[in-house]
Short mmCIF file of the C-alpha atoms (twelve columns), coordinates in Angstrom:
data_MODEL
# 
_entry.id   MODEL 
# 
loop_
_atom_site.group_PDB 
_atom_site.id 
_atom_site.type_symbol 
_atom_site.label_atom_id 
_atom_site.label_alt_id 
_atom_site.label_comp_id 
_atom_site.label_asym_id 
_atom_site.label_seq_id 
_atom_site.Cartn_x 
_atom_site.Cartn_y 
_atom_site.Cartn_z 
_atom_site.pdbx_PDB_model_num 
ATOM 1  C CA . MET A 1  27.343  -13.353 -1.717  1 
ATOM 2  C CA . LYS A 2  27.732  -15.232 -4.946  1 
ATOM 3  C CA . THR A 3  25.225  -17.798 -5.908  1 
ATOM 4  C CA . ALA A 4  24.311  -19.886 -9.081  1 
ATOM 5  C CA . ILE A 5  20.733  -20.103 -10.215 1 
ATOM 6  C CA . SER A 6  19.036  -21.743 -13.148 1 
ATOM 7  C CA . LEU A 7  16.602  -19.782 -15.294 1 
ATOM 8  C CA . PRO A 8  14.576  -20.492 -18.385 1 
ATOM 9  C CA . ASP A 9  16.375  -19.162 -21.480 1 
ATOM 10 C CA . ALA A 10 13.605  -16.658 -22.289 1 
ATOM 11 C CA . LEU A 11 13.606  -15.166 -18.744 1 
ATOM 12 C CA . PHE A 12 17.356  -14.899 -18.752 1 
ATOM 13 C CA . LYS A 13 17.334  -13.046 -22.057 1 
ATOM 14 C CA . SER A 14 14.505  -10.726 -20.932 1 
ATOM 15 C CA . GLY A 15 16.394  -9.941  -17.754 1 
ATOM 16 C CA . ASP A 16 19.706  -9.325  -19.623 1 
ATOM 17 C CA . THR A 17 17.887  -6.982  -21.982 1 
ATOM 18 C CA . LEU A 18 16.311  -5.160  -19.048 1 
ATOM 19 C CA . ALA A 19 19.551  -4.839  -17.207 1 
ATOM 20 C CA . LYS A 20 21.181  -3.235  -20.252 1 
ATOM 21 C CA . ARG A 21 18.283  -0.845  -20.808 1 
ATOM 22 C CA . LEU A 22 18.443  0.173   -17.082 1 
ATOM 23 C CA . GLY A 23 22.226  0.486   -17.218 1 
ATOM 24 C CA . VAL A 24 22.769  -1.989  -14.310 1 
ATOM 25 C CA . SER A 25 24.537  -5.317  -14.069 1 
ATOM 26 C CA . ARG A 26 22.597  -8.551  -14.158 1 
ATOM 27 C CA . SER A 27 23.572  -9.096  -10.434 1 
ATOM 28 C CA . GLU A 28 22.066  -5.653  -9.627  1 
ATOM 29 C CA . LEU A 29 18.926  -6.435  -11.537 1 
ATOM 30 C CA . TYR A 30 18.452  -9.759  -9.789  1 
ATOM 31 C CA . ALA A 31 19.211  -8.279  -6.369  1 
ATOM 32 C CA . ARG A 32 16.575  -5.567  -6.956  1 
ATOM 33 C CA . ALA A 33 14.039  -8.080  -8.192  1 
ATOM 34 C CA . LEU A 34 14.565  -10.314 -5.255  1 
ATOM 35 C CA . ALA A 35 14.432  -7.419  -2.800  1 
ATOM 36 C CA . GLU A 36 11.075  -6.371  -4.297  1 
ATOM 37 C CA . PHE A 37 9.688   -9.905  -4.239  1 
ATOM 38 C CA . VAL A 38 10.738  -10.326 -0.568  1 
ATOM 39 C CA . ALA A 39 9.207   -6.922  0.438   1 
ATOM 40 C CA . ARG A 40 5.935   -7.763  -1.318  1 
ATOM 41 C CA . HIS A 41 5.725   -11.063 0.602   1 
ATOM 42 C CA . ARG A 42 6.580   -9.401  3.831   1 
ATOM 43 C CA . ALA A 43 3.707   -6.960  3.277   1 
ATOM 44 C CA . ASP A 44 1.460   -9.942  2.436   1 
ATOM 45 C CA . ARG A 45 2.466   -11.600 5.648   1 
ATOM 46 C CA . LEU A 46 1.677   -8.509  7.631   1 
ATOM 47 C CA . THR A 47 -1.699  -8.256  5.992   1 
ATOM 48 C CA . GLN A 48 -2.457  -11.923 6.866   1 
ATOM 49 C CA . ARG A 49 -1.528  -11.274 10.499  1 
ATOM 50 C CA . LEU A 50 -3.700  -8.116  10.688  1 
ATOM 51 C CA . ASN A 51 -6.592  -10.078 9.121   1 
ATOM 52 C CA . VAL A 52 -6.303  -12.637 11.905  1 
ATOM 53 C CA . VAL A 53 -6.400  -9.880  14.504  1 
ATOM 54 C CA . TYR A 54 -9.342  -8.012  12.957  1 
ATOM 55 C CA . ALA A 55 -11.296 -11.225 12.406  1 
ATOM 56 C CA . ARG A 56 -11.483 -11.599 16.268  1 
ATOM 57 C CA . GLU A 57 -12.917 -8.061  16.665  1 
ATOM 58 C CA . GLU A 58 -16.607 -7.217  16.585  1 
ATOM 59 C CA . GLY A 59 -17.391 -5.293  13.379  1 
ATOM 60 C CA . SER A 60 -20.017 -2.890  14.579  1 
ATOM 61 C CA . PHE A 61 -19.795 0.874   15.061  1 
ATOM 62 C CA . ASP A 62 -20.655 2.768   18.182  1 
ATOM 63 C CA . PRO A 63 -24.052 4.414   17.302  1 
ATOM 64 C CA . ALA A 64 -22.851 7.753   18.629  1 
ATOM 65 C CA . PHE A 65 -19.728 7.594   16.433  1 
ATOM 66 C CA . ALA A 66 -21.840 6.674   13.408  1 
ATOM 67 C CA . ALA A 67 -24.148 9.630   14.013  1 
ATOM 68 C CA . ALA A 68 -21.288 12.091  14.429  1 
ATOM 69 C CA . GLN A 69 -19.655 10.740  11.262  1 
ATOM 70 C CA . ALA A 70 -22.927 11.111  9.305   1 
ATOM 71 C CA . GLN A 71 -23.264 14.798  10.462  1 
ATOM 72 C CA . LEU A 72 -19.693 15.529  9.161   1 
ATOM 73 C CA . LEU A 73 -20.405 14.056  5.811   1 
ATOM 74 C CA . VAL A 74 -23.552 16.226  5.386   1 
ATOM 75 C CA . ARG A 75 -21.377 19.411  5.786   1 
ATOM 76 C CA . GLU A 76 -18.703 18.102  3.313   1 
ATOM 77 C CA . ASP A 77 -18.679 19.684  -0.137  1 
ATOM 78 C CA . TRP A 78 -18.511 16.984  -2.857  1 
# 
């Protein structure tokens, strides 16, 4: 899909320079940058949703589990 966007001159020049250095078109550079930005925000959204779920959970360990974990750590070579 074609689109027109406005960019500050310095950002445009930096992007153009990077595209040339990477050997890709400006369109490819912008598509990659947008894909990365969207993916990062998708991950942020997932983290936010998980934080909501875990905020509802009690944050204590089962004492038997904690004891078993402590025994394993004693035997671990550091």
